[in-house]
N, C-alpha and C positions, 0 to 999 in steps of 0.2 A: 650612266656611264661616267659623266664628269664627277659625280659624287664619289664613285668608286675610285677614280683616278686621284681625287683629292685625298681620300683616306690612305691610299697606298703611298702617295708622296709624303703625307704627314707621318706615316709609320717609318719610312726610310729616314726622314729627317730626325725623328726621335732616336732611332738606332744610331745614326751617325753622331749625334750630340752625346748620347750615352757612352759610346765607345771612347770619344775624345776626352770627356770629363772623367770617365773611369781610369783612363790611362794617365791623365794628369794627377789624379789622386794617388796613384801608385808611385809614379816616378818623381813627382815634385814634393809630396808631403810624407809618404810612408817609408819607402825604401831607403832614401838618404839618411833618415834618422833611425834606422834599424827597427822599424815597426812593421810587423808582418800582418798583412790583411788576411781575411778568412779564405778558406777554400783552396782551389788549385793555385790561385795567384799567391797565396801565402806560402804554400809549399814551394813554388817556383822562386819566391824571394829568399827563402831559407837555403835552397840549393845554390842560388847565386852567391850568398854569403859564404857557403862552405866550399864550393868548387869553382865559382866564377862563371857559371853557365849563364847565357843570356836569359833574362826573365821571360821575355815574350816567347822565345823558342821553347822553353820548358813548359809554359802554359799550353802551347799547342801540342807538344808531345805527350804531356800527362793527360790531356783531354782525349787523345786518340782511343785508348781502350775503353774509356767511359762512354764515348759517343758510339762506339761499335756495340757495346752492351745495350745502349738505348735503341739502336737500330734493330737489334735482334729481339729484344725483350718487350719493348713497348708496343702497344697497339698502334698501327699506322706510324711505326717508328721512323720511316723515311721522312714523312711530313713533319713530324715533331722535331727531328734532329737537324734537318737540312738548314733551317735558318740559324740555329745555334752554331753549326759548324762554320758557316760564313762569318758570323760575328766573332767567333773564337779566332779564326784566321786573321781577320782584319785587326782585331784587338791586339793580337800577338805582334803583328807587324808594326802597329802604331806605337806600342810600348817600347820595342827595341829601337825605334827611330827617334822617339822623344827622349829616351834615357840620356843619350850623349849631350842633349841640349839643356837638360835640367841642371840647376845649380848643384854642384857636387855635395855641398853640405846642407842642401835644402834651403827653403826660403828663410827659415828661422832656425836658430839653434835650440829653441825651446821645444822639447819633445812632446809636452802636453799640448802645446798650441798646434803642432803638426798632427798629432793624433786626432784632435778635434776637427781641424779643417780637412784632414784626410778622410775622416769618417763622413763629414758633411758632403764633400764632393763625391766620394765613393757611393754614398747612398743616393745622391741625385743621379749619378750614372746608372746605377742598377735600376732605380725607379723608372727612368726614361725607357730603358730596355724592356722592362716588364710592361709598361704602358703600350709599347709597340707590339706586345704579344709574343715576345721572344725572351731568351735568357742568355746569360754569359756561359752557359754550359757548366762543365765541372761538377761540383757537388749538387747544383740544381738538378742536373740530369740524373745523377745518382739517387737523389732523394725522390724524384719522380718515379724511377724504376722500382725502388723499394716500396713506395706507396701503392702503386698500381698492381704490382706483382705479388707483394707479400703483406700488404695492409699496414706497413709501418707508417706512423705519422711523419709528415715531412719535417715538422719541427724537431722531432727526435733525431732524425738523420743530421739535420743542420747542427744540432747541439753537439752530437758526437764528433762530427768532423771539425767543428770550430774548436772544441775542447782539445782535440788532438793537435791542431795547428798551434793553439796557445801554449800547450805543454812543450811542443817542439821549439817554439819561439823562446820559451824560457830556458831551454837547454842551449840554444845557439846564441841568443842575444842577452841572456841573463833574465832573472825573474822580473826585474823592473821593466824590461822591454816587453815581457808578456803582459804586464799590467797595462802598459800603454796600448798594446794591441787589443786588450779587452775593452778599453775605453773607445778606441776607434770602431771596434765591432758593434758596440752598443749604439753609438751614434749613427753608424751605417743603417741599422734597423730603423731608427727614428726618422732619418732623412728619407729612406725608401718609402716608409708608410706615408710620410707627408706628401711626397711626389705622387704616390698612387691615389691617395684619398683626399688630399688637399687639407686646408685648415678646417678646424671645426667651426663652421660659420652658422650652423642652424641649431636650434634647440627643439626638443620634443617635450610636450607637457601632457601629463595625465591628471585630469581634474575629476575627483569624486565629489559629487554635489547632489543636492536635492532640487537645484534650479538649473537643470541643463539647458532648457530652451532659452532662458534669459541670458545665460553666459554665452551660449553659442551665437545668439543674436548680437550681443555686444562685441564679441570677437570679430564677427563678420563686418559689422558696421564701423568699428573704430580701428581694427588692426588689418582689415581686409584679408582675413584668414578663415579657412573653413574648419569644421570640427566633425569628428566621427564619434558616434555614441553607441554604447551598448549597456545592457543591464547587468549588474553584478550583485553579488551577495556576500556580505561580510561573514567570514567563517566563525568569528567570535560572537558577534552580536546577532547574526542571523537576519539583519536588516537588509533589504534590497534597496540599492541606490543606482544612480547612473554615472558612468565614467565617460568623460570626454577625452578624446585624443586629438591634440592640436599641434601642428608643426609651425614654428615661427622662426624668424631670424634672431640672431643673437641680441641685436639692439632692442628687440621687442619684449624681452623677458620682464623688465620692470613694469611695462605697460600692461602685460597680461596679468601679472600678480595684482596690480591695482584694480583691474576690471573684475577679476574673480572676487577679491576681497570686498569690493563695494556691493556686489550682488549677493554673495553668500560667504559671510565671514567664517562660517564653519566648514567650508569646503577643504578637502585634503588635496594638495597639489604636489606633484613630483615633477621636477624639471630634469631632463636628460640631455646629453650631447649627441649630436649627429654630425657626420662629415659632409653629406650632400643630400639634397632632396630633388627629385625629378617630378615634374608635373606642373599643373596650373599654379602660377604665382612663384615658381622656383625655376630651376634649370630645366632646359628641354632635353629629354633623352634622345640620344642618337645611336645608331647601330654601327657596329664594325664587325668585320669578319672574325670569327672565333678561331682558336688554334686547330679546330678539327674541320674547318671549312664552313661551319654554320654561322649563326649570328648571335651576338650577345650585346646586351645593353651596357653602356658605359656612362 
């Protein structure tokens, strides 16, 4: 019971932080320097430039038909949409209340600097919302509908909507403004992935060797890491050998290469990157409620 309460509190704190950071990204960095963000927020920013309509209000109004579609077309639509509707409403209110307090010309007059920091803060906000198991609605809901109902890849939907916003930004703010918006959009994606997956702090190694037992023993004794092995066959040579799969921390890469080289100088080693590892010797997996009421590992 306490664990569930802790997870719920953590989720709401993530949502609150994501809303505030996302609103600051829009009102402090992007909108004052005529840089349109992606999605419904970008469309609302363009409407504000053309007609002076409140950005937050337009975010809410433009989301209404999209969320109704989600409610009608998505399986368990009410459960999927409910949290997003609350987030959209709060985000809209926060944006319109922060806007009058933000510096009229932005923190800096450098548009590139604002695009970079607007992208970083926007990506952090989106990532926190995603980590809480929710979305900002808008094109995220639209992409989910098209994926589940018609099989369209979500990346394709985002690409189409983002390109439409960028082209519209070019017509309203000029094509230089559209280029800055593209920079912000790219950085949003990077920052979102970083928040969701974290830094790449682990490495995975595949070692093809004739001395698997010796290498596994050395890795266990000197690096305190385990190894998984299986027999493989070279398609060109037809020779059967053993491949070891080893997960290590980033700082242990040089040590692993030294251990392998000392035991089997002819071993073939491939080092790959990973974002997280769960289990013995690494991070402990925990459970949280999934979007459909089940559980998923995070």
